[in-house]
N, CA, C, O and the ligand as a Tripos MOL2 file, in Angstrom:
@<TRIPOS>MOLECULE
protein
  281   279    71     0     0
PROTEIN
NO_CHARGES

@<TRIPOS>ATOM
      1 N           8.9470  -13.7000   -1.3700 N.3       1 MET1
      2 CA          8.2910  -12.4550   -1.7500 C.3       1 MET1
      3 C           8.5760  -12.1070   -3.2100 C.2       1 MET1
      4 O           8.5050  -10.9390   -3.5910 O.2       1 MET1
      5 N           8.8970  -13.1040   -4.0270 N.am      2 SER2
      6 CA          9.2460  -12.8100   -5.4070 C.3       2 SER2
      7 C           8.0340  -12.3570   -6.2100 C.2       2 SER2
      8 O           8.1790  -11.8090   -7.3030 O.2       2 SER2
      9 N           6.8300  -12.5870   -5.6660 N.am      3 ASP3
     10 CA          5.6320  -12.1550   -6.3780 C.3       3 ASP3
     11 C           5.1490  -10.7870   -5.9080 C.2       3 ASP3
     12 O           4.0380  -10.3760   -6.2420 O.2       3 ASP3
     13 N           5.9660  -10.0840   -5.1450 N.am      4 ALA4
     14 CA          5.5990   -8.7490   -4.6730 C.3       4 ALA4
     15 C           5.9090   -7.7410   -5.7710 C.2       4 ALA4
     16 O           7.0320   -7.2560   -5.9090 O.2       4 ALA4
     17 N           4.8690   -7.4450   -6.5460 N.am      5 ILE5
     18 CA          5.0100   -6.5580   -7.7060 C.3       5 ILE5
     19 C           4.2430   -5.2650   -7.4350 C.2       5 ILE5
     20 O           3.1850   -5.2680   -6.8060 O.2       5 ILE5
     21 N           4.7900   -4.1900   -7.9160 N.am      6 CYS6
     22 CA          4.1780   -2.8610   -7.7860 C.3       6 CYS6
     23 C           2.7110   -2.8810   -8.2530 C.2       6 CYS6
     24 O           2.3840   -3.4870   -9.2730 O.2       6 CYS6
     25 N           1.8400   -2.2110   -7.4900 N.am      7 SER7
     26 CA          0.4070   -2.1660   -7.8110 C.3       7 SER7
     27 C           0.0580   -1.1310   -8.8840 C.2       7 SER7
     28 O          -1.0790   -1.1000   -9.3530 O.2       7 SER7
     29 N           1.0010   -0.2960   -9.2770 N.am      8 ALA8
     30 CA          0.7090    0.7270  -10.2900 C.3       8 ALA8
     31 C           0.3610    0.0530  -11.6120 C.2       8 ALA8
     32 O           0.9270   -0.9810  -11.9690 O.2       8 ALA8
     33 N          -0.5840    0.6610  -12.3300 N.am      9 LYS9
     34 CA         -1.0750    0.0880  -13.5730 C.3       9 LYS9
     35 C           0.0630   -0.1030  -14.5800 C.2       9 LYS9
     36 O           0.7850    0.8400  -14.9030 O.2       9 LYS9
     37 N           0.2070   -1.3090  -15.0580 N.am     10 GLY10
     38 CA          1.2020   -1.5760  -16.0890 C.3      10 GLY10
     39 C           2.6220   -1.7360  -15.5920 C.2      10 GLY10
     40 O           3.5200   -2.0290  -16.3820 O.2      10 GLY10
     41 N           2.8470   -1.5500  -14.3040 N.am     11 CYS11
     42 CA          4.2020   -1.6370  -13.7650 C.3      11 CYS11
     43 C           4.4800   -3.0640  -13.3180 C.2      11 CYS11
     44 O           3.6640   -3.6820  -12.6340 O.2      11 CYS11
     45 N           5.6450   -3.5830  -13.7110 N.am     12 ARG12
     46 CA          6.0120   -4.9470  -13.3350 C.3      12 ARG12
     47 C           7.2220   -4.9590  -12.4070 C.2      12 ARG12
     48 O           7.8290   -6.0070  -12.1870 O.2      12 ARG12
     49 N           7.5660   -3.8100  -11.8700 N.am     13 ALA13
     50 CA          8.7580   -3.7060  -11.0250 C.3      13 ALA13
     51 C           8.5280   -4.3550   -9.6630 C.2      13 ALA13
     52 O           7.3960   -4.4370   -9.1870 O.2      13 ALA13
     53 N           9.5960   -4.8090   -9.0530 N.am     14 ASP14
     54 CA          9.5140   -5.3490   -7.7040 C.3      14 ASP14
     55 C           9.0670   -4.2630   -6.7340 C.2      14 ASP14
     56 O           9.5320   -3.1250   -6.7990 O.2      14 ASP14
     57 N           8.1670   -4.6270   -5.8430 N.am     15 ALA15
     58 CA          7.6870   -3.6650   -4.8470 C.3      15 ALA15
     59 C           8.7340   -3.4670   -3.7570 C.2      15 ALA15
     60 O           9.4210   -4.4040   -3.3500 O.2      15 ALA15
     61 N           8.8350   -2.2330   -3.3020 N.am     16 VAL16
     62 CA          9.7470   -1.8790   -2.2080 C.3      16 VAL16
     63 C           8.9500   -1.3760   -1.0120 C.2      16 VAL16
     64 O           9.3770   -1.5080    0.1350 O.2      16 VAL16
     65 N           7.7830   -0.7960   -1.2980 N.am     17 TRP17
     66 CA          6.9780   -0.1410   -0.2670 C.3      17 TRP17
     67 C           5.5970   -0.7990   -0.1430 C.2      17 TRP17
     68 O           5.0530   -1.3370   -1.1070 O.2      17 TRP17
     69 N           5.0650   -0.7370    1.0500 N.am     18 VAL18
     70 CA          3.6840   -1.1250    1.3040 C.3      18 VAL18
     71 C           2.9090    0.1310    1.6960 C.2      18 VAL18
     72 O           3.2910    0.8420    2.6260 O.2      18 VAL18
     73 N           1.8290    0.3920    0.9870 N.am     19 LEU19
     74 CA          0.9460    1.5090    1.3230 C.3      19 LEU19
     75 C          -0.2920    0.9240    1.9950 C.2      19 LEU19
     76 O          -1.0500    0.1760    1.3780 O.2      19 LEU19
     77 N          -0.4860    1.2660    3.2410 N.am     20 ALA20
     78 CA         -1.6600    0.7790    3.9730 C.3      20 ALA20
     79 C          -2.7350    1.8570    3.9260 C.2      20 ALA20
     80 O          -2.4730    3.0180    4.2420 O.2      20 ALA20
     81 N          -3.9370    1.4720    3.5330 N.am     21 TRP21
     82 CA         -5.0010    2.4660    3.3900 C.3      21 TRP21
     83 C          -6.3400    1.8920    3.8140 C.2      21 TRP21
     84 O          -6.5070    0.6870    3.9990 O.2      21 TRP21
     85 N          -7.2900    2.8120    3.9590 N.am     22 ASN22
     86 CA         -8.6200    2.4620    4.4580 C.3      22 ASN22
     87 C          -9.6220    3.4420    3.8740 C.2      22 ASN22
     88 O          -9.4490    4.6570    3.9740 O.2      22 ASN22
     89 N         -10.6470    2.9190    3.2770 N.am     23 ASN23
     90 CA        -11.7450    3.7620    2.7790 C.3      23 ASN23
     91 C         -12.8660    3.7270    3.8010 C.2      23 ASN23
     92 O         -13.5640    2.7190    3.9150 O.2      23 ASN23
     93 N         -13.0510    4.8110    4.5470 N.am     24 PRO24
     94 CA        -14.0280    4.7950    5.6460 C.3      24 PRO24
     95 C         -15.4590    4.5400    5.1880 C.2      24 PRO24
     96 O         -16.3110    4.1850    6.0030 O.2      24 PRO24
     97 N         -15.7370    4.7140    3.8960 N.am     25 LYS25
     98 CA        -17.0960    4.4600    3.4160 C.3      25 LYS25
     99 C         -17.4010    2.9780    3.2880 C.2      25 LYS25
    100 O         -18.5590    2.5710    3.3740 O.2      25 LYS25
    101 N         -16.3770    2.1770    3.0860 N.am     26 ILE26
    102 CA        -16.6200    0.7420    2.8740 C.3      26 ILE26
    103 C         -15.8670   -0.1630    3.8440 C.2      26 ILE26
    104 O         -16.1490   -1.3600    3.9130 O.2      26 ILE26
    105 N         -14.9170    0.3900    4.5920 N.am     27 HIS27
    106 CA        -14.1350   -0.4400    5.5060 C.3      27 HIS27
    107 C         -14.3520    0.0110    6.9510 C.2      27 HIS27
    108 O         -14.5640    1.1930    7.2210 O.2      27 HIS27
    109 N         -14.2940   -0.9470    7.8690 N.am     28 THR28
    110 CA        -14.2880   -0.5690    9.2760 C.3      28 THR28
    111 C         -12.9490    0.1190    9.5710 C.2      28 THR28
    112 O         -11.9600   -0.1150    8.8770 O.2      28 THR28
    113 N         -12.9250    0.9770   10.6150 N.am     29 PRO29
    114 CA        -11.7470    1.8370   10.8330 C.3      29 PRO29
    115 C         -10.4340    1.0930   11.0330 C.2      29 PRO29
    116 O          -9.3730    1.6220   10.7020 O.2      29 PRO29
    117 N         -10.4850   -0.1180   11.5650 N.am     30 ASP30
    118 CA         -9.2350   -0.8380   11.8250 C.3      30 ASP30
    119 C          -8.8060   -1.7180   10.6510 C.2      30 ASP30
    120 O          -7.7530   -2.3540   10.6970 O.2      30 ASP30
    121 N          -9.6190   -1.7500    9.6140 N.am     31 ARG31
    122 CA         -9.2890   -2.5360    8.4250 C.3      31 ARG31
    123 C          -8.1780   -1.8450    7.6420 C.2      31 ARG31
    124 O          -8.1680   -0.6190    7.5360 O.2      31 ARG31
    125 N          -7.2460   -2.6180    7.0950 N.am     32 ARG32
    126 CA         -6.1970   -2.0470    6.2590 C.3      32 ARG32
    127 C          -6.1170   -2.7920    4.9370 C.2      32 ARG32
    128 O          -5.8970   -4.0020    4.8910 O.2      32 ARG32
    129 N          -6.3050   -2.0290    3.8590 N.am     33 LYS33
    130 CA         -6.0180   -2.5510    2.5400 C.3      33 LYS33
    131 C          -4.5700   -2.1950    2.2290 C.2      33 LYS33
    132 O          -4.0460   -1.2060    2.7400 O.2      33 LYS33
    133 N          -3.9370   -2.9860    1.4060 N.am     34 THR34
    134 CA         -2.5480   -2.6660    1.0860 C.3      34 THR34
    135 C          -2.3160   -2.6470   -0.4180 C.2      34 THR34
    136 O          -2.8440   -3.4730   -1.1640 O.2      34 THR34
    137 N          -1.5250   -1.6950   -0.8300 N.am     35 TRP35
    138 CA         -0.9910   -1.6450   -2.1760 C.3      35 TRP35
    139 C           0.5090   -1.7690   -2.0640 C.2      35 TRP35
    140 O           1.1100   -1.3560   -1.0730 O.2      35 TRP35
    141 N           1.1000   -2.3380   -3.0820 N.am     36 LEU36
    142 CA          2.5560   -2.4280   -3.1400 C.3      36 LEU36
    143 C           3.0590   -1.4040   -4.1430 C.2      36 LEU36
    144 O           2.4010   -1.1290   -5.1460 O.2      36 LEU36
    145 N           4.2180   -0.8460   -3.8700 N.am     37 ALA37
    146 CA          4.7630    0.1670   -4.7780 C.3      37 ALA37
    147 C           6.2650   -0.0010   -4.9430 C.2      37 ALA37
    148 O           6.9810   -0.2970   -3.9870 O.2      37 ALA37
    149 N           6.7240    0.1930   -6.1600 N.am     38 CYS38
    150 CA          8.1500    0.2770   -6.4150 C.3      38 CYS38
    151 C           8.6210    1.6820   -6.0310 C.2      38 CYS38
    152 O           7.8180    2.5550   -5.7040 O.2      38 CYS38
    153 N           9.9270    1.8760   -6.0780 N.am     39 GLU39
    154 CA         10.4750    3.1850   -5.7060 C.3      39 GLU39
    155 C           9.8830    4.2930   -6.5740 C.2      39 GLU39
    156 O           9.5990    5.3880   -6.0880 O.2      39 GLU39
    157 N           9.7020    4.0040   -7.8430 N.am     40 GLU40
    158 CA          9.2310    5.0160   -8.7860 C.3      40 GLU40
    159 C           7.7790    5.4250   -8.5480 C.2      40 GLU40
    160 O           7.4290    6.5910   -8.7320 O.2      40 GLU40
    161 N           6.9370    4.4860   -8.1440 N.am     41 HIS41
    162 CA          5.5010    4.7630   -8.0430 C.3      41 HIS41
    163 C           5.0050    5.0450   -6.6300 C.2      41 HIS41
    164 O           3.8170    5.2940   -6.4290 O.2      41 HIS41
    165 N           5.9030    5.0080   -5.6540 N.am     42 ARG42
    166 CA          5.4660    5.2380   -4.2730 C.3      42 ARG42
    167 C           4.7580    6.5880   -4.1380 C.2      42 ARG42
    168 O           3.6870    6.6770   -3.5360 O.2      42 ARG42
    169 N           5.3610    7.6330   -4.7000 N.am     43 GLU43
    170 CA          4.7780    8.9610   -4.5470 C.3      43 GLU43
    171 C           3.4380    9.0710   -5.2720 C.2      43 GLU43
    172 O           2.4760    9.6210   -4.7360 O.2      43 GLU43
    173 N           3.3850    8.5470   -6.4830 N.am     44 HIS44
    174 CA          2.1500    8.6030   -7.2730 C.3      44 HIS44
    175 C           1.0000    7.9080   -6.5490 C.2      44 HIS44
    176 O          -0.0950    8.4600   -6.4320 O.2      44 HIS44
    177 N           1.2540    6.7050   -6.0680 N.am     45 LEU45
    178 CA          0.1980    5.9480   -5.3950 C.3      45 LEU45
    179 C          -0.1580    6.5860   -4.0440 C.2      45 LEU45
    180 O          -1.3230    6.6060   -3.6470 O.2      45 LEU45
    181 N           0.8520    7.1020   -3.3480 N.am     46 SER46
    182 CA          0.5950    7.7640   -2.0660 C.3      46 SER46
    183 C          -0.2930    8.9810   -2.2560 C.2      46 SER46
    184 O          -1.2020    9.2260   -1.4620 O.2      46 SER46
    185 N          -0.0280    9.7450   -3.3130 N.am     47 GLN47
    186 CA         -0.8400   10.9290   -3.5750 C.3      47 GLN47
    187 C          -2.2660   10.5440   -3.9240 C.2      47 GLN47
    188 O          -3.2180   11.1780   -3.4690 O.2      47 GLN47
    189 N          -2.4110    9.4940   -4.7400 N.am     48 PHE48
    190 CA         -3.7380    9.0330   -5.1320 C.3      48 PHE48
    191 C          -4.5770    8.7330   -3.8940 C.2      48 PHE48
    192 O          -5.7330    9.1480   -3.8050 O.2      48 PHE48
    193 N          -3.9920    8.0110   -2.9420 N.am     49 LEU49
    194 CA         -4.7080    7.6720   -1.7130 C.3      49 LEU49
    195 C          -4.8000    8.8740   -0.7820 C.2      49 LEU49
    196 O          -5.8100    9.0630   -0.1040 O.2      49 LEU49
    197 N          -3.7470    9.6830   -0.7500 N.am     50 GLY50
    198 CA         -3.6780   10.8110    0.1710 C.3      50 GLY50
    199 C          -4.7470   11.8600   -0.0910 C.2      50 GLY50
    200 O          -5.3680   12.3570    0.8490 O.2      50 GLY50
    201 N          -4.9700   12.2050   -1.3670 N.am     51 VAL51
    202 CA         -5.9580   13.2430   -1.6730 C.3      51 VAL51
    203 C          -7.3660   12.7870   -1.3170 C.2      51 VAL51
    204 O          -8.2470   13.6170   -1.0970 O.2      51 VAL51
    205 N          -7.5860   11.4790   -1.2580 N.am     52 ARG52
    206 CA         -8.8930   10.9480   -0.8850 C.3      52 ARG52
    207 C          -9.0240   10.7370    0.6220 C.2      52 ARG52
    208 O         -10.0900   10.3780    1.1220 O.2      52 ARG52
    209 N          -7.9250   10.9660    1.3330 N.am     53 GLY53
    210 CA         -7.9480   10.7800    2.7810 C.3      53 GLY53
    211 C          -7.8860    9.3220    3.1940 C.2      53 GLY53
    212 O          -8.2350    8.9800    4.3230 O.2      53 GLY53
    213 N          -7.4400    8.4510    2.2770 N.am     54 PHE54
    214 CA         -7.4320    7.0170    2.5590 C.3      54 PHE54
    215 C          -6.1070    6.5290    3.1370 C.2      54 PHE54
    216 O          -6.0660    5.5080    3.8230 O.2      54 PHE54
    217 N          -5.0290    7.2540    2.8640 N.am     55 LEU55
    218 CA         -3.7020    6.7320    3.2050 C.3      55 LEU55
    219 C          -3.4500    6.7580    4.7040 C.2      55 LEU55
    220 O          -3.6330    7.7830    5.3610 O.2      55 LEU55
    221 N          -3.0280    5.6130    5.2370 N.am     56 LYS56
    222 CA         -2.7690    5.5020    6.6680 C.3      56 LYS56
    223 C          -1.2880    5.3650    6.9750 C.2      56 LYS56
    224 O          -0.8070    5.8990    7.9740 O.2      56 LYS56
    225 N          -0.5670    4.6570    6.1260 N.am     57 ASP57
    226 CA          0.8140    4.3350    6.4670 C.3      57 ASP57
    227 C           1.5900    3.9420    5.2160 C.2      57 ASP57
    228 O           1.0380    3.3440    4.2920 O.2      57 ASP57
    229 N           2.8630    4.2810    5.1980 N.am     58 VAL58
    230 CA          3.7630    3.8290    4.1370 C.3      58 VAL58
    231 C           4.9570    3.1820    4.8280 C.2      58 VAL58
    232 O           5.6640    3.8310    5.6000 O.2      58 VAL58
    233 N           5.1770    1.9070    4.5470 N.am     59 VAL59
    234 CA          6.1740    1.1290    5.2690 C.3      59 VAL59
    235 C           7.0210    0.3700    4.2540 C.2      59 VAL59
    236 O           6.5150   -0.0870    3.2290 O.2      59 VAL59
    237 N           8.2960    0.2390    4.5400 N.am     60 LEU60
    238 CA          9.1440   -0.5910    3.6900 C.3      60 LEU60
    239 C           8.6310   -2.0240    3.7030 C.2      60 LEU60
    240 O           8.2720   -2.5540    4.7550 O.2      60 LEU60
    241 N           8.5990   -2.6370    2.5440 N.am     61 LEU61
    242 CA          8.0700   -3.9940    2.4340 C.3      61 LEU61
    243 C           8.7930   -4.9490    3.3830 C.2      61 LEU61
    244 O           8.1580   -5.8060    3.9970 O.2      61 LEU61
    245 N          10.1020   -4.8100    3.5070 N.am     62 ARG62
    246 CA         10.8460   -5.7360    4.3630 C.3      62 ARG62
    247 C          10.5610   -5.5160    5.8410 C.2      62 ARG62
    248 O          10.8970   -6.3560    6.6770 O.2      62 ARG62
    249 N           9.9310   -4.3710    6.1660 N.am     63 GLU63
    250 CA          9.5990   -4.1000    7.5670 C.3      63 GLU63
    251 C           8.1080   -4.2490    7.8410 C.2      63 GLU63
    252 O           7.6420   -4.0470    8.9620 O.2      63 GLU63
    253 N           7.3690   -4.6080    6.7910 N.am     64 TRP64
    254 CA          5.9160   -4.7240    6.9190 C.3      64 TRP64
    255 C           5.5540   -5.9940    7.6720 C.2      64 TRP64
    256 O           6.0160   -7.0850    7.3380 O.2      64 TRP64
    257 N           4.7250   -5.8330    8.6890 N.am     65 GLU65
    258 CA          4.2750   -6.9780    9.4650 C.3      65 GLU65
    259 C           2.7570   -6.9740    9.4820 C.2      65 GLU65
    260 O           2.1410   -6.2250   10.2400 O.2      65 GLU65
    261 N           2.1580   -7.8060    8.6520 N.am     66 PRO66
    262 CA          0.6880   -7.8780    8.6520 C.3      66 PRO66
    263 C           0.1930   -8.2840   10.0420 C.2      66 PRO66
    264 O           0.7590   -9.1600   10.6960 O.2      66 PRO66
    265 N          -0.8780   -7.6210   10.4660 N.am     67 THR67
    266 CA         -1.3720   -7.8840   11.8210 C.3      67 THR67
    267 C          -2.3830   -9.0150   11.8550 C.2      67 THR67
    268 O          -2.7810   -9.4650   12.9290 O.2      67 THR67
    269 N          -2.8020   -9.4790   10.6760 N.am     68 GLU68
    270 CA         -3.7780  -10.5600   10.6560 C.3      68 GLU68
    271 C          -3.2370  -11.8080   11.3390 C.2      68 GLU68
    272 O          -2.0650  -12.1530   11.1910 O.2      68 GLU68
    273 N          -4.0960  -12.4700   12.0800 N.am     69 GLY69
    274 CA         -3.6860  -13.6870   12.7640 C.3      69 GLY69
    275 C          -2.9910  -13.4270   14.0830 C.2      69 GLY69
    276 O          -2.5820  -14.3700   14.7610 O.2      69 GLY69
    277 N          -2.8520  -12.1840   14.4550 N.am     70 ALA70
    278 CA         -2.1590  -11.8760   15.6930 C.3      70 ALA70
    279 C          -3.0290  -12.2300   16.8970 C.2      70 ALA70
    280 O          -2.6100  -12.0390   18.0390 O.2      70 ALA70
    281 ZN          5.9150    0.7370  -10.1020 Zn       71 ZN71
@<TRIPOS>BOND
     1     1     2 1
     2     2     3 1
     3     3     4 2
     4     3     5 am
     5     5     6 1
     6     6     7 1
     7     7     8 2
     8     7     9 am
     9     9    10 1
    10    10    11 1
    11    11    12 2
    12    11    13 am
    13    13    14 1
    14    14    15 1
    15    15    16 2
    16    15    17 am
    17    17    18 1
    18    18    19 1
    19    19    20 2
    20    19    21 am
    21    21    22 1
    22    22    23 1
    23    23    24 2
    24    23    25 am
    25    25    26 1
    26    26    27 1
    27    27    28 2
    28    27    29 am
    29    29    30 1
    30    30    31 1
    31    31    32 2
    32    31    33 am
    33    33    34 1
    34    34    35 1
    35    35    36 2
    36    35    37 am
    37    37    38 1
    38    38    39 1
    39    39    40 2
    40    39    41 am
    41    41    42 1
    42    42    43 1
    43    43    44 2
    44    43    45 am
    45    45    46 1
    46    46    47 1
    47    47    48 2
    48    47    49 am
    49    49    50 1
    50    50    51 1
    51    51    52 2
    52    51    53 am
    53    53    54 1
    54    54    55 1
    55    55    56 2
    56    55    57 am
    57    57    58 1
    58    58    59 1
    59    59    60 2
    60    59    61 am
    61    61    62 1
    62    62    63 1
    63    63    64 2
    64    63    65 am
    65    65    66 1
    66    66    67 1
    67    67    68 2
    68    67    69 am
    69    69    70 1
    70    70    71 1
    71    71    72 2
    72    71    73 am
    73    73    74 1
    74    74    75 1
    75    75    76 2
    76    75    77 am
    77    77    78 1
    78    78    79 1
    79    79    80 2
    80    79    81 am
    81    81    82 1
    82    82    83 1
    83    83    84 2
    84    83    85 am
    85    85    86 1
    86    86    87 1
    87    87    88 2
    88    87    89 am
    89    89    90 1
    90    90    91 1
    91    91    92 2
    92    91    93 am
    93    93    94 1
    94    94    95 1
    95    95    96 2
    96    95    97 am
    97    97    98 1
    98    98    99 1
    99    99   100 2
   100    99   101 am
   101   101   102 1
   102   102   103 1
   103   103   104 2
   104   103   105 am
   105   105   106 1
   106   106   107 1
   107   107   108 2
   108   107   109 am
   109   109   110 1
   110   110   111 1
   111   111   112 2
   112   111   113 am
   113   113   114 1
   114   114   115 1
   115   115   116 2
   116   115   117 am
   117   117   118 1
   118   118   119 1
   119   119   120 2
   120   119   121 am
   121   121   122 1
   122   122   123 1
   123   123   124 2
   124   123   125 am
   125   125   126 1
   126   126   127 1
   127   127   128 2
   128   127   129 am
   129   129   130 1
   130   130   131 1
   131   131   132 2
   132   131   133 am
   133   133   134 1
   134   134   135 1
   135   135   136 2
   136   135   137 am
   137   137   138 1
   138   138   139 1
   139   139   140 2
   140   139   141 am
   141   141   142 1
   142   142   143 1
   143   143   144 2
   144   143   145 am
   145   145   146 1
   146   146   147 1
   147   147   148 2
   148   147   149 am
   149   149   150 1
   150   150   151 1
   151   151   152 2
   152   151   153 am
   153   153   154 1
   154   154   155 1
   155   155   156 2
   156   155   157 am
   157   157   158 1
   158   158   159 1
   159   159   160 2
   160   159   161 am
   161   161   162 1
   162   162   163 1
   163   163   164 2
   164   163   165 am
   165   165   166 1
   166   166   167 1
   167   167   168 2
   168   167   169 am
   169   169   170 1
   170   170   171 1
   171   171   172 2
   172   171   173 am
   173   173   174 1
   174   174   175 1
   175   175   176 2
   176   175   177 am
   177   177   178 1
   178   178   179 1
   179   179   180 2
   180   179   181 am
   181   181   182 1
   182   182   183 1
   183   183   184 2
   184   183   185 am
   185   185   186 1
   186   186   187 1
   187   187   188 2
   188   187   189 am
   189   189   190 1
   190   190   191 1
   191   191   192 2
   192   191   193 am
   193   193   194 1
   194   194   195 1
   195   195   196 2
   196   195   197 am
   197   197   198 1
   198   198   199 1
   199   199   200 2
   200   199   201 am
   201   201   202 1
   202   202   203 1
   203   203   204 2
   204   203   205 am
   205   205   206 1
   206   206   207 1
   207   207   208 2
   208   207   209 am
   209   209   210 1
   210   210   211 1
   211   211   212 2
   212   211   213 am
   213   213   214 1
   214   214   215 1
   215   215   216 2
   216   215   217 am
   217   217   218 1
   218   218   219 1
   219   219   220 2
   220   219   221 am
   221   221   222 1
   222   222   223 1
   223   223   224 2
   224   223   225 am
   225   225   226 1
   226   226   227 1
   227   227   228 2
   228   227   229 am
   229   229   230 1
   230   230   231 1
   231   231   232 2
   232   231   233 am
   233   233   234 1
   234   234   235 1
   235   235   236 2
   236   235   237 am
   237   237   238 1
   238   238   239 1
   239   239   240 2
   240   239   241 am
   241   241   242 1
   242   242   243 1
   243   243   244 2
   244   243   245 am
   245   245   246 1
   246   246   247 1
   247   247   248 2
   248   247   249 am
   249   249   250 1
   250   250   251 1
   251   251   252 2
   252   251   253 am
   253   253   254 1
   254   254   255 1
   255   255   256 2
   256   255   257 am
   257   257   258 1
   258   258   259 1
   259   259   260 2
   260   259   261 am
   261   261   262 1
   262   262   263 1
   263   263   264 2
   264   263   265 am
   265   265   266 1
   266   266   267 1
   267   267   268 2
   268   267   269 am
   269   269   270 1
   270   270   271 1
   271   271   272 2
   272   271   273 am
   273   273   274 1
   274   274   275 1
   275   275   276 2
   276   275   277 am
   277   277   278 1
   278   278   279 1
   279   279   280 2
@<TRIPOS>SUBSTRUCTURE
     1 MET1         2 RESIDUE 1 A MET
     2 SER2         6 RESIDUE 1 A SER
     3 ASP3        10 RESIDUE 1 A ASP
     4 ALA4        14 RESIDUE 1 A ALA
     5 ILE5        18 RESIDUE 1 A ILE
     6 CYS6        22 RESIDUE 1 A CYS
     7 SER7        26 RESIDUE 1 A SER
     8 ALA8        30 RESIDUE 1 A ALA
     9 LYS9        34 RESIDUE 1 A LYS
    10 GLY10       38 RESIDUE 1 A GLY
    11 CYS11       42 RESIDUE 1 A CYS
    12 ARG12       46 RESIDUE 1 A ARG
    13 ALA13       50 RESIDUE 1 A ALA
    14 ASP14       54 RESIDUE 1 A ASP
    15 ALA15       58 RESIDUE 1 A ALA
    16 VAL16       62 RESIDUE 1 A VAL
    17 TRP17       66 RESIDUE 1 A TRP
    18 VAL18       70 RESIDUE 1 A VAL
    19 LEU19       74 RESIDUE 1 A LEU
    20 ALA20       78 RESIDUE 1 A ALA
    21 TRP21       82 RESIDUE 1 A TRP
    22 ASN22       86 RESIDUE 1 A ASN
    23 ASN23       90 RESIDUE 1 A ASN
    24 PRO24       94 RESIDUE 1 A PRO
    25 LYS25       98 RESIDUE 1 A LYS
    26 ILE26      102 RESIDUE 1 A ILE
    27 HIS27      106 RESIDUE 1 A HIS
    28 THR28      110 RESIDUE 1 A THR
    29 PRO29      114 RESIDUE 1 A PRO
    30 ASP30      118 RESIDUE 1 A ASP
    31 ARG31      122 RESIDUE 1 A ARG
    32 ARG32      126 RESIDUE 1 A ARG
    33 LYS33      130 RESIDUE 1 A LYS
    34 THR34      134 RESIDUE 1 A THR
    35 TRP35      138 RESIDUE 1 A TRP
    36 LEU36      142 RESIDUE 1 A LEU
    37 ALA37      146 RESIDUE 1 A ALA
    38 CYS38      150 RESIDUE 1 A CYS
    39 GLU39      154 RESIDUE 1 A GLU
    40 GLU40      158 RESIDUE 1 A GLU
    41 HIS41      162 RESIDUE 1 A HIS
    42 ARG42      166 RESIDUE 1 A ARG
    43 GLU43      170 RESIDUE 1 A GLU
    44 HIS44      174 RESIDUE 1 A HIS
    45 LEU45      178 RESIDUE 1 A LEU
    46 SER46      182 RESIDUE 1 A SER
    47 GLN47      186 RESIDUE 1 A GLN
    48 PHE48      190 RESIDUE 1 A PHE
    49 LEU49      194 RESIDUE 1 A LEU
    50 GLY50      198 RESIDUE 1 A GLY
    51 VAL51      202 RESIDUE 1 A VAL
    52 ARG52      206 RESIDUE 1 A ARG
    53 GLY53      210 RESIDUE 1 A GLY
    54 PHE54      214 RESIDUE 1 A PHE
    55 LEU55      218 RESIDUE 1 A LEU
    56 LYS56      222 RESIDUE 1 A LYS
    57 ASP57      226 RESIDUE 1 A ASP
    58 VAL58      230 RESIDUE 1 A VAL
    59 VAL59      234 RESIDUE 1 A VAL
    60 LEU60      238 RESIDUE 1 A LEU
    61 LEU61      242 RESIDUE 1 A LEU
    62 ARG62      246 RESIDUE 1 A ARG
    63 GLU63      250 RESIDUE 1 A GLU
    64 TRP64      254 RESIDUE 1 A TRP
    65 GLU65      258 RESIDUE 1 A GLU
    66 PRO66      262 RESIDUE 1 A PRO
    67 THR67      266 RESIDUE 1 A THR
    68 GLU68      270 RESIDUE 1 A GLU
    69 GLY69      274 RESIDUE 1 A GLY
    70 ALA70      278 RESIDUE 1 A ALA
    71 ZN71       281 GROUP 0 **** ****
């Protein structure tokens, strides 16, 4: 997971959090897009998704279990 870098613009920090989100206008309801966030940008990115109603879940990267292939 050494390539897990924060999704915030210009940030090169290691990601700690996974933000799972869904845009109901373009995604089916069970679809999950993910952004990665460092400790510093978790709140900023969560708010960005939250105000749009897109944010579904915030999970520690080490506890994140992608459901694809299940
Ligand atoms: Zn960051």
